[in-house]
N, C-alpha and C positions, 0 to 999 in steps of 0.2 A: 231902510233894510238891509240888509247884507243876502248876497247873493253868495253860488256854493264856492263859484270859479273864487272870488274874493278869501271864501277861510279858509280852501286848502295853502293858500300863497301867502297864507298873514301867519307869520313862524309861534309858536304855540309857547309858552314859558319852559323854562327849562325848572328842570325835577329839581328836588331838593340833593338826589343822589343818584343820579342820573347813569353811572358808573354798577350799577342793579337794575337800567334797562334791557330787553336785549333786545332790541329795536331800534331806530332810530330816526327818524323822518322831520328831521329840523330844517335841515337843507335841502337843495337836492337831489341829494347824492344816494340819498335814501342807504346804511350801515346796518346788519344785522352780524349778532352776534355767533358762532356758529360750533359748532364741538366738531367732535371726531371721535365716535363711538370706539375704532378700532382702538382706539385709547385705550379707553374701560376699558376694555380685552388682553389689553399690552401691559397695565397695569393690575390685571386680579384689583376690580374697583371694586367696595364691599358694595357699594349699589346695588349692583348691575343681577339685576332677578332677569327670568330664565322662566320659558314655562313648553308647554308640548301643544297642538291642535291641531287639526287635523294633518300630523303623521308628520308632522316640519319645530322644530326645536326655537320661542322668539324667544328674541332680548328685551329689555328694558331696562327706567330710570327710574326706579325707587323715588326718588328725588323729587321728577319728573322736568330733569336740566333736558332731556328732549321729549317728549309726546309722543314716541313713535315706538310697536315696536318692529324689531328688526329679523328677518330671518338667520339662526345662527351660521349654519351649510355660510350662505349665499356672504355673512362678512365673512366667515373665516374661510374662504377661497381668494377673498376677495381683497381681501389684505396679507397675499402672501401672494399678491402681484406685486411685480414696480410703483406701482398711481397707488395701491388700497382704493382700499375702498368708498375715505370721501369722507367730506365736515355736513351734518344738518343745522336747520337753525337750528338755536337755541330757542328752547317756549320760558325757559324759566333762569334764576340764578347760580351761572355753573360756581360748580366746585373749586377749590383750590387746585384739583389735585386734577383738575380737566383739560382738558384739548384744547386752549380754545382764543379765536381769534377773533379780530372784528372781519365783516369781511363787504367794502365797498361794491351799489350794486352799479352807478350811474358816477365813475369818477371825474369823465367830464364838463360834470356839472360844479364840478368842485368851483368854490369861494374864491378870487384871489385875497384875500385874507386869511383864507385857511379853514380849517373848522370850525363852527358856531360854534358847539357843545365837544370840545375836544375829552373830557372825563368820561365821556360818554367809550373811551378804550383801554378805557383804564381795567387789565383786567382781573381777576383775582388771583391772590398771588398768599392768599394765608391771615396776611393779617397786613391792615394798614399800609402805606409806605410812609409814608409819618405821620408824626407827632407834634401836635400846639399843644403847645402853654402859654401862658400868661399870663404875667406879673400885676400883681395889680400893685401902686407904688400909692403908701397913704400918705 
């Protein structure tokens, strides 16, 4: 019989495309992909939508890269400051035009050999960063 503690410690199987995940919990560090909604405004992202409710304008992502609606006035005001609005957790696959980073939560827990899932840190760039060709000799 497996206990809950055992299940939490056992490393899970690596997925086929770990770079497509929005979070990694395969070691004690716990990494999340985060996006900067201020960059969506700055770049004029075509997937940014807006709506008005309760006397405020809210913006969000049609592609569900982030799954919250943000008060446009507060976002604009924060972006005009030195520190900016900041990042929010990505809930979907970031697009190549997104400003995205990987945020580790508990870096002191990192293992001696480094990241157990380094492909998770690959960020979208629009096209694969490498191509594999196989030549079969007959």
